[in-house]
C-alpha positions in Angstrom: -19.8 -10.9 1.2 -19.3 -13.4 4.1 -16.3 -12.6 6.8 -14.1 -15.9 5.3 -14.5 -14.0 1.7 -13.8 -10.5 3.0 -10.9 -11.7 4.9 -8.9 -13.6 2.0 -9.3 -10.3 0.2 -8.1 -8.7 3.0 -4.8 -11.2 3.3 -4.5 -10.6 -0.7 -4.4 -6.9 0.0 -1.6 -7.0 2.3 0.6 -8.6 -0.2 -0.3 -6.1 -2.1 0.8 -3.1 0.2 4.0 -4.6 0.6 5.1 -3.6 -3.4 2.2 -0.2 -3.6 4.5 1.0 -0.4 7.2 0.7 -2.5 5.6 1.6 -5.5 4.1 5.2 -3.8 7.2 5.4 -2.7 8.9 6.3 -6.5 5.2 7.6 -8.4 3.6 8.6 -6.1 0.5 6.8 -8.2 -1.0 3.9 -8.6 -2.9 2.2 -11.8 -6.1 0.4 -10.9 -5.0 -2.4 -12.8 -2.5 -3.3 -10.0 -4.6 -3.9 -7.5 -5.4 -7.3 -6.1 -9.5 -6.7 -6.4 -11.5 -3.9 -7.8 -11.8 -0.7 -5.7 -15.9 -1.7 -5.1 -14.6 -5.3 -3.8 -11.5 -4.2 -2.0 -13.5 -1.6 -0.1 -16.5 -3.7 0.7 -13.9 -6.9 2.4 -11.6 -4.2 4.0 -14.9 -2.4 5.3 -16.1 -5.9 6.6 -12.5 -6.6 8.7 -12.2 -3.6 9.9 -16.0 -3.7 11.3 -14.9 -7.0 12.7 -11.3 -5.8 14.6 -12.5 -2.8 16.4 -15.8 -4.6 17.3 -13.1 -6.5 18.8 -11.8 -3.8 20.3 -8.7 -3.9 18.2 -9.1 0.2 17.2 -5.2 0.5 15.9 -5.9 -2.5 13.4 -9.2 -0.3 12.8 -7.5 2.4 12.5 -4.7 0.8 10.1 -7.5 -0.7 7.3 -8.5 2.9 6.9 -5.1 4.1 6.9 -4.1 1.8 4.4 -7.9 2.3 1.8 -6.9 6.0 1.9 -3.2 5.3 0.9 -3.1 2.4 -1.9 -7.1 2.2 -2.9 -8.6 5.5 -2.9 -5.2 7.0 -5.0 -5.3 5.1 -7.6 -6.0 6.3 -10.7 -7.3 4.7 -14.3 -4.2 3.1 -16.1 -3.3 5.3 -18.8 -3.9 8.5 -15.8 -1.3 7.0 -13.7 1.4 5.9 -16.2 1.7 9.4 -17.2 1.8 10.8 -13.7 4.0 7.9 -13.2 6.2 9.1 -16.3 6.0 12.5 -14.8 7.1 11.5 -11.6 10.1 9.3 -12.4 11.1 12.2 -14.8 11.5 14.7 -12.0 13.0 12.1 -9.7 15.8 10.9 -12.0 16.6 14.8 -12.9 16.5 15.6 -9.9 20.0 14.2 -8.4 19.1 15.1 -4.8 15.4 14.0 -5.1 16.8 11.0 -6.9 19.3 9.8 -3.5 16.2 10.7 -1.3 13.4 7.7 -2.8 16.9 5.4 -2.5 16.5 5.5 1.2 13.1 5.8 1.1 13.3 2.5 -0.8 15.3 1.4 2.1 12.4 3.0 4.3 9.9 0.8 3.5 11.8 -2.1 3.5 13.2 -2.1 6.8 9.6 -1.3 8.0 8.3 -4.4 5.8 11.1 -6.7 7.9 10.1 -5.3 10.9 6.0 -5.4 10.2 6.8 -9.0 9.1 8.8 -9.6 13.1 11.8 -10.4 10.5 14.7 -10.9 13.5 17.8 -10.6 12.2 20.9 -7.8 12.7 20.6 -6.3 8.9 17.7 -4.4 10.3 18.8 -1.0 11.8 
């Protein structure tokens, strides 16, 4: 795979991470079909891009890509297994008022973090 193709896949993965990070706050697992590409293609592309960052001395970007691979790529599950786990997780959160409240707060924080990551300047971000 050439770097240009890997970079495009990486950018698509970055967009996916926005949604996946919010889903992870509710379900703790993601179905494989949610991934923008197969695990194999994503892993190959992300490794190419991460190595390029490291080659140019950006260890922080390199580490971030690695962390996101672990968090969003390697924790995804086969669709049927994921749906069962999602159902259990959602029932647990809905049946426990404290956990439900914590989940809602976590979602709000994920939204704020994403806006900050995108350098969105607005008074609503606190």
